[in-house]
C-alpha positions in Angstrom: 64.5 -71.1 25.3 60.8 -71.9 25.8 58.1 -69.3 25.0 57.0 -69.1 28.7 60.6 -68.4 29.8 61.0 -65.7 27.1 57.8 -64.0 28.2 59.0 -64.1 31.8 61.9 -61.8 30.7 59.3 -59.0 30.2 59.5 -58.5 33.9 62.9 -57.0 33.3 61.7 -54.4 30.9 62.4 -50.7 31.3 58.9 -49.9 32.6 59.4 -46.1 32.5 60.1 -46.4 28.8 57.0 -48.5 28.4 54.8 -46.1 30.3 56.0 -43.2 28.1 55.2 -45.3 24.9 51.7 -46.1 26.2 50.9 -42.5 27.1 52.0 -41.3 23.6 49.9 -44.0 22.0 46.8 -42.9 24.0 47.5 -39.3 23.0 47.8 -40.4 19.4 44.4 -41.9 19.3 42.8 -39.0 21.1 44.3 -36.3 18.9 43.9 -38.2 15.7 40.2 -38.3 16.6 40.4 -34.5 17.2 42.2 -34.0 13.9 39.4 -35.9 12.1 36.6 -34.2 14.0 34.3 -32.0 11.8 31.8 -30.9 14.4 28.7 -32.3 16.2 26.8 -34.8 14.0 29.2 -34.5 11.1 30.7 -37.6 9.4 34.4 -38.2 10.0 36.9 -40.8 8.9 37.8 -43.8 11.1 41.4 -42.9 11.4 41.4 -43.2 15.2 39.8 -46.6 15.1 42.4 -47.8 12.5 45.2 -46.3 14.7 43.9 -48.4 17.7 44.2 -51.5 15.5 47.7 -50.6 14.4 48.8 -50.1 18.1 47.3 -53.5 19.0 49.4 -55.2 16.3 52.3 -53.0 17.3 52.1 -54.1 20.9 52.5 -57.7 19.7 55.6 -56.8 17.7 56.9 -54.8 20.6 56.8 -57.8 22.9 58.1 -60.2 20.2 61.0 -57.8 19.4 61.8 -57.5 23.1 62.0 -61.2 24.1 63.9 -62.7 21.1 67.6 -62.1 21.7 68.8 -59.2 19.6 72.0 -61.0 18.7 69.9 -63.7 17.0 67.8 -61.1 15.2 70.9 -59.3 14.0 72.3 -62.5 12.6 69.5 -62.3 10.0 70.5 -58.7 9.1 71.2 -59.7 5.5 67.8 -61.2 5.1 66.0 -58.2 6.5 68.1 -55.9 4.3 67.4 -57.9 1.1 63.6 -58.0 1.9 63.6 -54.3 2.4 65.4 -53.6 -0.9 63.0 -55.9 -2.8 60.0 -54.1 -1.3 61.6 -50.7 -2.3 62.1 -52.0 -5.8 58.5 -53.4 -5.9 57.0 -50.1 -4.8 58.8 -48.2 -7.6 57.2 -50.4 -10.3 53.8 -51.4 -8.8 53.2 -49.0 -5.9 50.3 -46.7 -5.5 50.9 -43.1 -6.6 49.6 -40.5 -4.1 50.2 -36.8 -4.5 52.9 -37.5 -7.1 54.9 -39.9 -4.9 55.0 -43.7 -5.3 55.6 -44.8 -1.7 52.9 -47.4 -0.9 52.2 -51.0 -1.8 48.5 -51.8 -1.5 46.4 -54.9 -1.5 42.6 -54.7 -1.2 42.6 -51.5 0.9 45.6 -52.5 3.0 48.8 -50.5 2.4 52.4 -50.7 3.5 55.2 -48.1 3.2 58.4 -50.0 2.4 60.6 -47.0 3.4 59.6 -47.5 7.0 60.6 -51.2 6.8 63.9 -50.1 5.1 64.9 -47.7 7.8 64.8 -50.4 10.5 66.4 -53.0 8.2 69.3 -50.7 7.3 69.8 -49.7 10.9 70.1 -53.4 11.9 72.4 -54.2 9.0 74.7 -51.2 9.7 74.8 -52.1 13.4 75.7 -55.7 12.7 78.3 -54.6 10.1 80.0 -52.1 12.4 80.0 -54.6 15.2 82.2 -56.9 13.2 84.6 -54.1 12.1 87.6 -53.1 14.1 87.9 -49.4 13.5 91.7 -49.1 13.2 93.2 -45.9 12.0 94.5 -47.4 8.7 91.1 -49.0 7.9 88.7 -46.2 8.8 87.9 -45.4 5.1 87.3 -49.0 4.4 84.8 -49.1 7.3 83.1 -45.9 6.0 83.0 -47.4 2.5 81.4 -50.5 3.7 78.7 -48.6 5.6 78.0 -46.3 2.6 77.7 -49.4 0.4 75.0 -50.8 2.8 73.3 -47.4 2.8 73.5 -46.6 -1.0 70.9 -48.9 -2.5 68.0 -48.1 -0.1 68.9 -44.5 -0.1 68.7 -44.2 -3.9 65.5 -46.2 -4.1 63.8 -44.1 -1.3 65.0 -40.8 -2.9 63.5 -42.0 -6.2 60.0 -42.5 -4.8 60.5 -39.5 -4.0 60.9 -39.4 -0.2 63.6 -36.9 0.6 62.8 -36.8 4.3 63.4 -40.5 4.9 66.5 -40.5 2.7 68.0 -37.7 4.8 67.1 -39.5 8.1 68.9 -42.6 6.9 72.0 -40.6 6.0 72.0 -38.9 9.4 71.6 -42.1 11.3 74.5 -43.7 9.3 76.8 -40.8 10.2 75.8 -41.1 13.8 76.5 -44.9 13.9 79.9 -44.4 12.3 80.7 -41.8 15.0 79.6 -44.2 17.8 81.5 -47.0 16.2 84.7 -45.1 16.6 85.3 -43.4 13.2 87.4 -40.3 13.7 85.6 -36.9 13.5 87.8 -35.6 10.7 86.8 -38.5 8.5 83.1 -37.8 9.2 83.6 -34.1 8.5 85.0 -35.0 5.1 81.9 -37.2 4.6 79.5 -34.5 5.5 81.3 -31.9 3.3 81.0 -34.4 0.4 77.3 -34.6 1.1 76.9 -30.9 1.1 78.8 -30.6 -2.2 76.5 -33.2 -3.7 73.4 -31.0 -2.9 73.3 -29.3 -6.3 73.0 -32.7 -7.9 70.2 -33.6 -5.5 68.5 -30.2 -6.3 68.4 -31.1 -10.0 66.8 -34.5 -9.2 64.2 -33.1 -6.9 60.5 -32.6 -7.9 59.1 -29.1 -8.2 57.0 -29.4 -5.1 60.1 -30.4 -3.1 61.9 -27.4 -4.4 58.9 -25.2 -3.5 58.9 -26.5 0.1 62.6 -25.4 0.5 62.1 -22.0 -1.1 58.9 -21.3 0.9 60.8 -22.2 4.1 63.2 -19.4 3.3 60.4 -17.0 2.4 57.0 -18.2 3.8 55.1 -15.4 2.0 56.5 -16.4 -1.3 53.5 -18.7 -2.0 51.1 -18.3 0.9 48.1 -19.9 -0.9 50.2 -22.8 -2.4 53.4 -24.4 -1.1 53.4 -22.1 1.9 49.9 -22.9 3.1 50.6 -25.8 5.4 53.5 -24.1 7.1 51.6 -20.8 7.6 48.5 -22.5 9.0 50.6 -24.7 11.2 52.3 -21.6 12.6 49.0 -20.0 13.2 47.7 -23.1 15.0 50.7 -23.4 17.2 50.8 -19.7 18.1 47.1 -19.4 18.7 47.2 -22.2 21.3 48.8 -19.9 23.8 49.8 -21.3 27.2 46.8 -23.6 28.0 45.3 -24.1 24.5 41.8 -23.7 23.2 40.5 -27.0 24.5 40.1 -30.5 23.2 38.1 -30.5 19.9 38.1 -26.7 19.9 41.0 -26.0 17.7 39.6 -23.6 15.0 42.5 -24.0 12.5 41.8 -27.8 12.5 38.0 -27.7 12.9 37.5 -25.2 10.1 39.9 -27.0 7.8 42.5 -24.2 7.5 45.1 -26.8 8.6 44.5 -29.3 5.7 42.6 -32.4 6.8 44.9 -34.5 4.6 47.9 -33.7 6.8 46.5 -32.8 10.2 46.3 -36.5 11.5 49.8 -37.4 10.4 52.6 -34.9 9.6 51.0 -32.0 11.4 49.4 -33.7 14.4 51.8 -31.7 16.7 50.1 -28.5 15.4 46.7 -29.9 16.5 48.0 -30.7 19.9 49.7 -27.3 20.3 46.5 -25.5 19.3 44.2 -27.4 21.6 46.5 -27.9 24.6 48.9 -25.0 24.1 52.4 -24.7 25.5 51.6 -27.0 28.4 50.5 -29.9 26.1 53.4 -29.3 23.8 55.9 -29.5 26.7 54.2 -32.8 27.9 54.6 -34.3 24.5 58.3 -33.2 24.3 58.8 -34.5 27.8 57.5 -37.9 27.0 59.8 -38.1 24.0 62.7 -37.0 26.2 62.0 -39.8 28.6 62.1 -42.3 25.7 65.3 -40.9 24.2 67.2 -40.6 27.5 66.2 -44.1 28.6 67.4 -45.2 25.2 70.8 -43.6 25.8 71.0 -45.3 29.2 70.2 -48.6 27.5 72.9 -48.1 25.0 75.4 -47.2 27.7 74.6 -50.3 29.7 74.4 -52.7 26.8 76.1 -56.1 27.3 78.1 -55.8 24.1 79.1 -53.5 21.3 76.3 -54.8 19.0 73.7 -53.9 21.6 75.2 -50.4 22.1 75.2 -49.8 18.3 71.7 -51.0 17.8 70.3 -49.0 20.8 72.1 -45.9 19.7 70.8 -46.2 16.1 67.3 -46.6 17.3 67.6 -43.5 19.5 69.1 -41.6 16.6 66.3 -42.7 14.3 63.6 -41.6 16.8 65.4 -38.3 17.7 65.7 -37.2 14.1 62.0 -37.9 13.4 60.9 -36.0 16.4 63.3 -33.1 15.8 62.4 -32.7 12.1 58.7 -33.1 12.5 58.3 -30.7 15.4 60.9 -28.4 13.7 58.9 -28.2 10.5 55.5 -27.5 12.3 57.0 -24.5 14.1 58.9 -23.2 11.1 62.5 -24.1 12.2 62.9 -26.6 9.3 61.5 -27.0 5.8 58.3 -29.1 5.5 59.1 -32.8 5.0 56.8 -35.8 4.8 58.0 -37.2 8.1 55.6 -38.3 10.8 55.9 -37.9 14.5 56.8 -41.3 16.3 53.9 -42.9 18.2 51.6 -39.9 17.5 51.1 -39.5 13.8 48.6 -41.6 12.0 50.0 -44.4 9.8 50.1 -48.2 10.0 53.6 -48.9 8.6 55.2 -46.2 10.8 53.5 -47.4 13.9 54.5 -51.0 13.4 58.1 -50.0 12.5 58.4 -47.7 15.6 56.9 -50.3 18.0 59.3 -52.9 16.6 62.3 -50.5 17.0 61.2 -49.8 20.6 60.9 -53.5 21.3 64.5 -54.0 20.1 65.5 -51.2 22.5 63.8 -53.1 25.3 65.6 -56.2 24.1 69.0 -54.7 24.6 67.9 -53.7 28.1 66.4 -57.1 29.0 69.5 -58.9 28.0 72.1 -56.5 29.5 72.9 -58.9 32.4 73.1 -62.2 30.6 76.7 -63.2 30.4 
Protein backbone atom coordinates (compact mmCIF):
# COMPACT_ATOMS: atom_id res chain seq x y z
CA UNK A 1 0.00 0.00 0.00
CA UNK A 2 1.39 3.45 -0.93
CA UNK A 3 2.24 6.00 1.73
CA UNK A 4 -0.44 8.41 0.47
CA UNK A 5 -3.10 5.72 0.71
CA UNK A 6 -1.93 4.79 4.19
CA UNK A 7 -2.19 8.41 5.31
CA UNK A 8 -5.71 8.61 3.87
CA UNK A 9 -6.71 5.99 6.41
CA UNK A 10 -6.21 8.59 9.13
CA UNK A 11 -9.64 9.95 8.19
CA UNK A 12 -11.07 6.83 9.81
CA UNK A 13 -9.41 7.44 13.16
CA UNK A 14 -11.38 7.67 16.38
CA UNK A 15 -11.27 11.47 16.60
CA UNK A 16 -12.79 11.66 20.07
CA UNK A 17 -9.85 9.58 21.32
CA UNK A 18 -7.43 11.87 19.49
CA UNK A 19 -9.02 15.01 20.97
CA UNK A 20 -8.66 13.58 24.50
CA UNK A 21 -4.99 12.78 23.79
CA UNK A 22 -4.33 16.32 22.49
CA UNK A 23 -6.04 17.97 25.47
CA UNK A 24 -3.99 15.91 27.93
CA UNK A 25 -0.81 16.75 26.01
CA UNK A 26 -1.61 20.48 26.23
CA UNK A 27 -2.32 20.08 29.94
CA UNK A 28 0.97 18.23 30.34
CA UNK A 29 3.03 21.11 28.95
CA UNK A 30 1.08 23.72 30.92
CA UNK A 31 1.39 21.97 34.28
CA UNK A 32 4.98 20.83 33.79
CA UNK A 33 5.70 24.54 33.33
CA UNK A 34 3.81 25.21 36.56
CA UNK A 35 5.64 22.42 38.40
CA UNK A 36 8.96 23.96 37.31
CA UNK A 37 7.95 27.55 38.10
CA UNK A 38 9.95 29.22 40.89
CA UNK A 39 8.37 32.67 40.90
CA UNK A 40 8.66 35.87 38.81
CA UNK A 41 12.15 36.34 37.39
CA UNK A 42 13.49 33.10 38.86
CA UNK A 43 15.39 30.65 36.63
CA UNK A 44 13.60 27.40 35.90
CA UNK A 45 14.41 24.18 34.02
CA UNK A 46 13.30 23.73 30.43
CA UNK A 47 11.22 20.63 31.13
CA UNK A 48 8.15 22.04 29.43
CA UNK A 49 10.08 22.85 26.23
CA UNK A 50 11.58 19.37 26.20
CA UNK A 51 8.10 17.90 26.72
CA UNK A 52 6.86 19.79 23.66
CA UNK A 53 9.68 18.19 21.66
CA UNK A 54 8.79 14.73 22.92
CA UNK A 55 5.15 15.23 21.94
CA UNK A 56 6.17 16.34 18.44
CA UNK A 57 8.18 13.13 18.00
CA UNK A 58 5.38 11.21 19.71
CA UNK A 59 2.85 12.56 17.20
CA UNK A 60 4.95 11.12 14.37
CA UNK A 61 5.05 7.74 16.12
CA UNK A 62 1.30 7.99 16.79
CA UNK A 63 0.56 8.41 13.07
CA UNK A 64 3.08 5.76 12.01
CA UNK A 65 1.71 3.21 14.49
CA UNK A 66 -1.84 4.01 13.36
CA UNK A 67 -1.44 3.51 9.61
CA UNK A 68 0.80 0.42 9.37
CA UNK A 69 -1.45 -2.64 9.73
CA UNK A 70 -1.14 -3.98 13.28
CA UNK A 71 -1.04 -7.56 11.98
CA UNK A 72 2.20 -6.78 10.15
CA UNK A 73 3.61 -5.04 13.24
CA UNK A 74 2.76 -8.02 15.43
CA UNK A 75 4.44 -10.42 13.01
CA UNK A 76 7.68 -8.81 14.16
CA UNK A 77 6.82 -9.40 17.83
CA UNK A 78 9.87 -11.60 18.38
CA UNK A 79 12.18 -8.87 17.08
CA UNK A 80 10.60 -6.18 19.30
CA UNK A 81 10.84 -8.55 22.27
CA UNK A 82 14.53 -9.41 21.69
CA UNK A 83 15.44 -5.73 21.23
CA UNK A 84 13.64 -4.87 24.50
CA UNK A 85 15.45 -7.63 26.41
CA UNK A 86 18.82 -6.54 25.01
CA UNK A 87 18.14 -2.95 26.09
CA UNK A 88 17.19 -4.16 29.58
CA UNK A 89 20.43 -6.15 29.80
CA UNK A 90 22.43 -3.19 28.53
CA UNK A 91 20.99 -0.83 31.12
CA UNK A 92 21.94 -3.18 33.98
CA UNK A 93 25.60 -3.06 32.97
CA UNK A 94 26.07 0.38 31.44
CA UNK A 95 23.01 2.39 32.51
CA UNK A 96 23.07 5.64 34.44
CA UNK A 97 22.50 5.29 38.17
CA UNK A 98 20.05 7.85 39.52
CA UNK A 99 18.75 7.78 43.12
CA UNK A 100 20.09 4.24 43.56
CA UNK A 101 18.32 2.84 40.47
CA UNK A 102 19.94 1.93 37.16
CA UNK A 103 17.07 2.51 34.71
CA UNK A 104 18.39 4.84 31.99
CA UNK A 105 20.70 4.57 29.02
CA UNK A 106 22.32 7.88 28.15
CA UNK A 107 24.23 9.28 25.19
CA UNK A 108 25.48 12.90 25.24
CA UNK A 109 22.60 14.17 27.35
CA UNK A 110 19.96 12.03 25.63
CA UNK A 111 18.40 9.30 27.77
CA UNK A 112 16.08 6.36 27.19
CA UNK A 113 14.32 4.19 29.75
CA UNK A 114 14.28 0.61 28.38
CA UNK A 115 11.53 -0.54 30.74
CA UNK A 116 9.05 1.67 28.85
CA UNK A 117 10.07 0.03 25.57
CA UNK A 118 9.83 -3.39 27.23
CA UNK A 119 6.25 -2.86 28.44
CA UNK A 120 5.01 -2.28 24.91
CA UNK A 121 7.19 -5.03 23.40
CA UNK A 122 6.00 -7.61 25.95
CA UNK A 123 2.37 -6.55 25.37
CA UNK A 124 2.73 -7.07 21.60
CA UNK A 125 4.52 -10.41 22.11
CA UNK A 126 1.88 -11.68 24.54
CA UNK A 127 -0.97 -10.60 22.25
CA UNK A 128 0.60 -12.34 19.27
CA UNK A 129 1.31 -15.49 21.31
CA UNK A 130 -2.21 -15.73 22.74
CA UNK A 131 -3.69 -15.03 19.30
CA UNK A 132 -2.11 -18.27 18.06
CA UNK A 133 -3.12 -20.33 21.10
CA UNK A 134 -6.41 -22.19 21.21
CA UNK A 135 -7.33 -22.03 24.88
CA UNK A 136 -8.73 -25.52 25.31
CA UNK A 137 -9.47 -26.86 28.77
CA UNK A 138 -6.73 -29.46 28.67
CA UNK A 139 -4.13 -26.97 27.46
CA UNK A 140 -4.84 -24.01 29.70
CA UNK A 141 -1.78 -24.50 31.90
CA UNK A 142 0.39 -24.83 28.80
CA UNK A 143 -0.95 -21.49 27.59
CA UNK A 144 -0.31 -19.90 30.98
CA UNK A 145 3.18 -21.38 31.05
CA UNK A 146 4.01 -19.93 27.63
CA UNK A 147 2.75 -16.48 28.65
CA UNK A 148 4.77 -16.58 31.87
CA UNK A 149 7.86 -17.61 29.91
CA UNK A 150 7.46 -14.50 27.72
CA UNK A 151 6.96 -12.35 30.81
CA UNK A 152 9.71 -13.84 32.99
CA UNK A 153 12.91 -12.44 31.48
CA UNK A 154 11.77 -8.78 31.15
CA UNK A 155 10.10 -8.97 34.56
CA UNK A 156 13.27 -10.15 36.30
CA UNK A 157 15.45 -7.61 34.51
CA UNK A 158 13.10 -4.72 35.32
CA UNK A 159 12.81 -5.81 38.96
CA UNK A 160 16.63 -5.91 39.15
CA UNK A 161 17.00 -2.23 38.12
CA UNK A 162 15.08 -1.91 40.54
CA UNK A 163 11.70 -0.80 39.13
CA UNK A 164 9.03 -2.52 41.18
CA UNK A 165 6.20 -0.43 39.77
CA UNK A 166 6.83 -1.37 36.13
CA UNK A 167 7.31 -5.03 37.09
CA UNK A 168 3.94 -5.08 38.86
CA UNK A 169 2.24 -3.37 35.90
CA UNK A 170 3.61 -5.98 33.48
CA UNK A 171 2.40 -8.82 35.71
CA UNK A 172 -1.10 -7.31 35.99
CA UNK A 173 -1.38 -6.77 32.23
CA UNK A 174 -0.33 -10.38 31.65
CA UNK A 175 -3.05 -11.69 33.95
CA UNK A 176 -5.58 -9.44 32.23
CA UNK A 177 -4.61 -10.68 28.77
CA UNK A 178 -4.84 -14.30 29.90
CA UNK A 179 -8.37 -13.63 31.17
CA UNK A 180 -9.42 -11.95 27.92
CA UNK A 181 -7.85 -14.80 25.92
CA UNK A 182 -10.20 -17.25 27.61
CA UNK A 183 -8.17 -18.78 30.45
CA UNK A 184 -10.53 -19.94 33.19
CA UNK A 185 -10.83 -17.80 36.31
CA UNK A 186 -9.88 -20.64 38.66
CA UNK A 187 -6.56 -21.00 36.87
CA UNK A 188 -5.92 -17.27 37.19
CA UNK A 189 -6.82 -17.39 40.89
CA UNK A 190 -4.17 -20.06 41.40
CA UNK A 191 -1.71 -17.84 39.51
CA UNK A 192 -2.52 -14.79 41.65
CA UNK A 193 -2.27 -16.81 44.89
CA UNK A 194 1.14 -18.08 43.77
CA UNK A 195 2.20 -14.48 43.22
CA UNK A 196 1.00 -13.50 46.69
CA UNK A 197 2.89 -16.40 48.23
CA UNK A 198 6.04 -15.23 46.43
CA UNK A 199 5.86 -11.78 48.05
CA UNK A 200 8.12 -12.69 51.03
CA UNK A 201 10.85 -13.56 48.54
CA UNK A 202 10.27 -10.25 46.73
CA UNK A 203 10.44 -8.43 50.06
CA UNK A 204 13.89 -9.89 50.74
CA UNK A 205 15.08 -8.73 47.31
CA UNK A 206 13.71 -5.20 47.64
CA UNK A 207 15.91 -2.20 48.41
CA UNK A 208 15.54 -0.41 51.72
CA UNK A 209 13.89 2.66 50.18
CA UNK A 210 11.27 0.41 48.53
CA UNK A 211 10.52 -1.24 51.86
CA UNK A 212 10.29 2.19 53.47
CA UNK A 213 7.68 3.31 50.92
CA UNK A 214 5.47 0.34 51.80
CA UNK A 215 5.80 0.76 55.56
CA UNK A 216 5.16 4.51 55.30
CA UNK A 217 2.02 3.81 53.26
CA UNK A 218 0.66 1.80 56.20
CA UNK A 219 1.77 4.47 58.69
CA UNK A 220 2.40 7.88 57.03
CA UNK A 221 3.68 9.39 60.29
CA UNK A 222 6.31 6.71 60.70
CA UNK A 223 8.93 8.80 58.86
CA UNK A 224 7.31 12.17 58.01
CA UNK A 225 10.60 13.90 57.15
CA UNK A 226 12.05 10.99 55.19
CA UNK A 227 10.26 8.29 53.22
CA UNK A 228 6.86 9.76 54.10
CA UNK A 229 7.64 13.30 52.96
CA UNK A 230 6.46 13.02 49.34
CA UNK A 231 3.22 11.30 50.31
CA UNK A 232 2.39 13.78 53.08
CA UNK A 233 3.13 16.82 50.90
CA UNK A 234 1.10 15.35 48.07
CA UNK A 235 -1.88 14.84 50.39
CA UNK A 236 -1.57 18.43 51.59
CA UNK A 237 -1.40 19.70 48.00
CA UNK A 238 -4.44 17.70 46.86
CA UNK A 239 -6.48 18.57 49.94
CA UNK A 240 -5.63 22.27 49.92
CA UNK A 241 -6.82 22.64 46.33
CA UNK A 242 -10.41 22.51 47.49
CA UNK A 243 -13.17 22.70 44.91
CA UNK A 244 -11.78 25.23 42.43
CA UNK A 245 -8.07 25.26 43.27
CA UNK A 246 -5.66 28.05 44.18
CA UNK A 247 -5.11 29.15 40.60
CA UNK A 248 -2.55 28.46 37.91
CA UNK A 249 1.03 29.01 39.15
CA UNK A 250 -0.36 29.66 42.62
CA UNK A 251 0.10 26.26 44.25
CA UNK A 252 2.10 26.95 47.41
CA UNK A 253 3.13 23.33 48.05
CA UNK A 254 4.77 23.30 44.64
CA UNK A 255 5.90 26.94 44.49
CA UNK A 256 7.64 26.83 47.88
CA UNK A 257 9.22 23.46 47.20
CA UNK A 258 7.41 21.42 49.84
CA UNK A 259 6.35 19.06 47.07
CA UNK A 260 9.87 18.12 45.93
CA UNK A 261 10.82 19.67 42.60
CA UNK A 262 12.53 16.44 41.58
CA UNK A 263 9.18 14.61 41.48
CA UNK A 264 6.56 17.32 40.91
CA UNK A 265 6.87 17.40 37.07
CA UNK A 266 6.67 13.62 36.70
CA UNK A 267 5.33 11.18 39.30
CA UNK A 268 3.39 13.83 41.30
CA UNK A 269 2.10 16.08 38.54
CA UNK A 270 -1.49 15.16 39.47
CA UNK A 271 -0.84 16.74 42.90
CA UNK A 272 0.17 20.00 41.18
CA UNK A 273 -3.01 19.92 39.07
CA UNK A 274 -5.20 19.15 42.09
CA UNK A 275 -3.72 22.01 44.12
CA UNK A 276 -4.00 24.60 41.36
CA UNK A 277 -7.28 23.51 39.76
CA UNK A 278 -8.91 21.71 42.67
CA UNK A 279 -11.63 19.09 42.44
CA UNK A 280 -12.89 20.51 39.14
CA UNK A 281 -9.52 20.18 37.43
CA UNK A 282 -8.98 16.71 38.86
CA UNK A 283 -12.35 15.53 37.55
CA UNK A 284 -11.52 16.95 34.11
CA UNK A 285 -8.26 14.98 34.04
CA UNK A 286 -9.95 11.77 35.17
CA UNK A 287 -12.73 12.40 32.65
CA UNK A 288 -10.27 12.67 29.76
CA UNK A 289 -8.63 9.42 30.82
CA UNK A 290 -12.07 7.82 31.04
CA UNK A 291 -12.76 8.87 27.43
CA UNK A 292 -9.52 7.22 26.28
CA UNK A 293 -10.12 4.03 28.25
CA UNK A 294 -13.76 3.60 27.25
CA UNK A 295 -13.00 4.34 23.60
CA UNK A 296 -10.24 1.77 23.88
CA UNK A 297 -12.66 -0.83 25.17
CA UNK A 298 -15.00 -0.06 22.29
CA UNK A 299 -12.11 -0.49 19.86
CA UNK A 300 -11.31 -3.87 21.43
CA UNK A 301 -14.96 -4.94 21.17
CA UNK A 302 -15.19 -4.01 17.48
CA UNK A 303 -11.76 -5.29 16.43
CA UNK A 304 -11.68 -7.24 13.18
CA UNK A 305 -9.99 -10.27 14.74
CA UNK A 306 -8.81 -11.80 17.99
CA UNK A 307 -5.34 -10.31 17.62
CA UNK A 308 -6.73 -6.79 17.43
CA UNK A 309 -8.98 -7.45 20.42
CA UNK A 310 -6.06 -8.72 22.53
CA UNK A 311 -3.76 -5.90 21.49
CA UNK A 312 -6.35 -3.19 22.19
CA UNK A 313 -7.32 -4.73 25.52
CA UNK A 314 -3.67 -4.96 26.57
CA UNK A 315 -3.08 -1.30 25.75
CA UNK A 316 -6.18 -0.26 27.69
CA UNK A 317 -5.01 -2.35 30.65
CA UNK A 318 -1.52 -0.84 30.51
CA UNK A 319 -2.92 2.71 30.49
CA UNK A 320 -5.52 1.96 33.17
CA UNK A 321 -3.03 0.52 35.66
CA UNK A 322 -0.68 3.47 35.16
CA UNK A 323 -3.50 5.97 35.75
CA UNK A 324 -4.94 4.04 38.71
CA UNK A 325 -1.61 3.51 40.46
CA UNK A 326 -0.29 7.04 39.87
CA UNK A 327 -3.41 8.86 41.02
CA UNK A 328 -3.90 6.32 43.81
CA UNK A 329 -0.44 6.98 45.23
CA UNK A 330 -0.83 10.78 45.09
CA UNK A 331 -4.01 10.63 47.19
CA UNK A 332 -2.73 7.98 49.61
CA UNK A 333 -4.75 5.00 48.37
CA UNK A 334 -1.66 3.08 47.21
CA UNK A 335 2.04 3.00 48.15
CA UNK A 336 4.31 5.46 46.37
CA UNK A 337 5.73 3.96 43.17
CA UNK A 338 7.88 5.46 40.45
CA UNK A 339 5.07 5.29 37.90
CA UNK A 340 4.29 8.33 35.74
CA UNK A 341 0.85 9.47 34.64
CA UNK A 342 0.22 8.78 30.92
CA UNK A 343 0.32 11.85 28.63
CA UNK A 344 0.81 14.19 31.59
CA UNK A 345 4.02 13.34 33.45
CA UNK A 346 7.35 14.58 32.17
CA UNK A 347 9.55 12.00 30.48
CA UNK A 348 10.63 11.30 26.92
CA UNK A 349 10.64 7.50 26.90
CA UNK A 350 7.23 7.31 28.53
CA UNK A 351 5.69 9.89 26.19
CA UNK A 352 7.01 8.08 23.10
CA UNK A 353 5.92 4.66 24.36
CA UNK A 354 2.45 5.96 25.30
CA UNK A 355 1.93 7.72 21.97
CA UNK A 356 3.03 4.59 20.10
CA UNK A 357 0.61 2.47 22.15
CA UNK A 358 -2.25 4.88 21.43
CA UNK A 359 -1.33 4.81 17.75
CA UNK A 360 -1.66 1.02 17.81
CA UNK A 361 -5.06 1.44 19.44
CA UNK A 362 -6.09 3.70 16.56
CA UNK A 363 -4.64 1.10 14.18
CA UNK A 364 -7.06 -1.54 15.42
CA UNK A 365 -9.94 0.91 14.96
CA UNK A 366 -8.85 2.04 11.48
CA UNK A 367 -8.57 -1.53 10.21
CA UNK A 368 -11.74 -2.85 11.84
CA UNK A 369 -13.72 -2.89 8.54
CA UNK A 370 -11.08 -4.35 6.25
CA UNK A 371 -12.07 -7.92 5.47
